[in-house]
C-alpha positions as CSV (number, residue, x, y, z in Angstrom):
1,M,141.6,143.3,-40.8
2,P,141.7,140.2,-42.9
3,R,144.8,138.1,-43.3
4,I,146.2,135.4,-45.5
5,V,147.7,132.5,-43.7
6,V,150.4,130.4,-45.2
7,E,151.4,127.0,-43.7
8,V,154.7,125.4,-44.7
9,M,155.8,121.9,-43.6
10,P,158.9,119.8,-44.2
11,K,158.6,117.4,-47.1
12,P,157.7,113.9,-45.8
13,E,161.1,112.5,-46.8
14,I,163.0,115.2,-44.9
15,L,164.0,114.5,-41.3
16,D,162.4,116.7,-38.7
17,P,164.7,116.9,-35.7
18,Q,162.6,119.5,-33.9
19,G,159.5,117.4,-34.4
20,K,161.4,114.4,-33.0
21,A,162.6,116.4,-30.0
22,I,159.0,117.5,-29.3
23,A,157.7,114.0,-29.7
24,S,160.2,112.6,-27.2
25,A,159.4,115.3,-24.7
26,L,155.6,115.0,-24.7
27,P,155.4,111.7,-22.7
28,H,157.7,113.3,-20.0
29,L,155.2,116.1,-19.7
30,G,152.2,113.7,-19.3
31,F,151.0,113.7,-23.0
32,Q,150.9,110.0,-23.8
33,D,148.6,109.9,-26.9
34,F,150.9,111.2,-29.6
35,S,153.3,108.9,-31.6
36,A,154.9,111.5,-33.9
37,V,155.2,115.3,-34.4
38,R,156.1,117.3,-37.5
39,Q,156.9,121.0,-36.9
40,G,156.2,123.5,-39.6
41,K,155.9,127.2,-40.1
42,R,152.8,129.5,-40.2
43,F,152.9,133.0,-41.8
44,E,150.2,135.6,-41.4
45,L,150.1,138.2,-44.1
46,S,147.8,141.2,-43.2
47,V,145.9,142.8,-46.0
48,D,144.5,146.3,-46.0
49,G,140.9,146.1,-47.2
50,E,139.4,143.1,-49.0
51,V,141.5,140.0,-49.9
52,T,141.3,139.9,-53.7
53,D,142.1,137.0,-56.0
54,E,145.3,139.0,-57.0
55,A,146.4,139.3,-53.3
56,L,145.8,135.6,-52.8
57,A,147.8,134.8,-55.9
58,Q,150.6,137.0,-54.7
59,A,150.6,135.3,-51.4
60,R,150.8,131.9,-53.1
61,K,153.8,133.1,-55.2
62,A,155.5,134.6,-52.1
63,A,154.9,131.3,-50.3
64,E,156.5,129.3,-53.1
65,E,159.4,131.6,-53.8
66,M,160.3,133.3,-50.4
67,L,158.5,131.8,-47.4
68,S,159.5,128.2,-48.1
69,N,162.5,126.4,-49.2
70,P,161.2,124.2,-52.1
71,V,164.0,121.8,-51.8
72,I,163.0,120.7,-48.3
73,E,159.6,122.2,-47.6
74,D,156.0,122.1,-49.1
75,V,153.5,124.9,-49.0
76,V,150.5,123.0,-47.6
77,D,147.9,125.7,-47.3
78,V,147.2,129.3,-48.3
79,R,143.9,130.6,-47.0
80,V,142.1,133.7,-45.9
81,E,141.3,134.2,-42.2
82,D,139.4,137.0,-40.6
83,A,141.5,138.6,-37.8
């Protein structure tokens, strides 16, 4: 079953306390190569049948109006993935 994947990230100017917490924990767990982390959200929208242009447009609209908070988040990707 195909799905539409929506990725949402905090705007660059918005503080990301979860990302900072993860970044500070990584070295303690032996991961030394990372200097920063930004944490976002991923949504998977399952589609019955083929993903049409209309379904993709609806997903983009839902991403902008419901799945993200446009004041503090950007929709960075809306794409089709095979399950």
